[in-house]
N, C-alpha and C positions, 0 to 999 in steps of 0.2 A: 683220804679225801673228804672225810666228814668235816674236817676243819675248814676246808675250802667252802663247802656247802653252807656251813654255819656263817661264814663271812658273807656269803651270798644272801642269806636271809637277813643279815644286818643291813645290807644295802637295800633290800626290799622294804624293810621297815623305814629306813631313812627316806626312800623314794615316796613311800606312802605318806609320811609326815610332811615332806616338802610339798607334795601335790595337794594335800588337804589344806595346808596353810595358804597356799597360793589361791586355790579355788575358793576358800573361805573369804579371802580378801577380794574376790571378784576378778582375779588375774589368772585365768586359765592359760593365757599365753605364757606367763611365767612358770606355770606348772609344766607345760610342755618343754620349756627351756631347761628347767631343773631335771626333768626326766632324761633328756639327752645327756646332760652333764653327769648325772648319776650313772647312766648306762655306760658312758665312756670310762668313768673312773672304776666302776664295778668290773667292767670287762677287762681293763688293764690289770687290775689287782688279781682277779680270779684267774686270769690266763697265766700270769707269772707264777702264782701259787700252784696251779695245776701242772704247769711245765716242770716245776721243781719236783712234784710228786711223780710225774711220768718219768723224768730223768732218773729218779731213784726208786722206780717201781720194783726192780728186782731185789734191791737191798732191803726194801720194806717187806717184800714177800718172804725173803729168806729169814728176816728177823721174826716174822709171825709164825713160820712153820719150818720144821726141818725136812718135810716131805717135798721132794723136788717137783713132783707132778702138781701138787697143790700150789707150790710157789709159782710155777709157770702159769697156771690158770689165774692166780691172784695178780701176777704181773700184767696179764692180758686184760683183766677186768679193770685194774687201775688205769691202764693206758686208754681203754675205751671211755671210762669216766672222765679222764683228763681231757680227751679230745672233744668231749661234749660240753665243756665249760662255756663256750660262746653261746650255745643254745640255752644253757641253764641261766646264764647272765641275762639274756633277753627275757626269758620266762619270769624269773624272780623279780627283776627290776621293774619291768613294765606291768606285771601283775600288781606289784606294790603301788605303782602310780594309779592304776585303775581302782584299787581299793581306797586310796586316798581321795579319789574323786567321787567315791560313794558307790562305785560299781563293784560290789563284793560277790555277787552271784556268778558273774561270768568267769572270773579266775577259778572259782570252784568247779564250774562246768568244764573248763579247759583242763584242769588237773584230773578230774574224773575221766574225761575223754582219753587223755594220755595214758592213764593207768589201765583203762579198759582196753585200749589198743595193745598195751604191753602184755596184759593177761591173755588176750585173744591170740596174739602172735606167739606168746610163750606156750600156749596150748597146742598150737600148730607145730612148734619146734619139738615139743614133747611127743606129740602123736607121730611125727615123722622119725622120732628117735635120732634127731640130728645132733651134731656135736654141741657141747655146752657153749662154745663160742657164739653160736647162733642165738642162744638164749641171752647172752650178753648184748648181742646186736639189737635185741628188742628194745633196749634202752634208747637206741638211736631214733627209732620210730616214736617212742614215747616223748622224748624231749623235743624232737622236730615238730610233732603235732602240737604240743603245748606252746612252743615258741611261735609257731605259725598262727594259731588261734589268738593268742594274746596280742601279737603284733597287729593282726587284722582289727581287733577290737580297739586297740590303742589308736590306730590310724583313723578309725571312724569317729573319734571324739571331736566335739566342737571346742576348738582352742581359742576362740575369740573371747576377749575380756567382757565381763558382764558390765554393760554401760550404766546400770542402775547402782550396783554395789561397788564398782571400782572407784577408788579415790586416787586422785593425782598425787 
């Protein structure tokens, strides 16, 4: 799934570039439009790629290890990551848009918050000596928190064109 995530980062960079160019031209309204188009395209492509990985999770796991216990856990982990692709798409794409608009600190804070959440929940899972699948589930909280924070910040943006610098 690293391949899928790298593709997601490519969309993040593209979203950042588009938003920055639109904002620089005084057309924040176009930045918002490009954000939604990039989000749709990114979501479609990442979802298809993730579904391919999830559909072949066991074959990939068997390829990586002859140990059936490890292969089962790998299959579960790949499935969890694959199902999280919509959240990852939101996080990466909209964070890229925010960076393109000059808001670089908030995506960092959101990422740190998600990782902190994952570490905290991971510590709880380890303290309770719960099954490793619960450790995989901490990813859900991480990605959900980041997607929620980034979406909230994205929604708070002023998307009106700048009347001074916008040119017809």
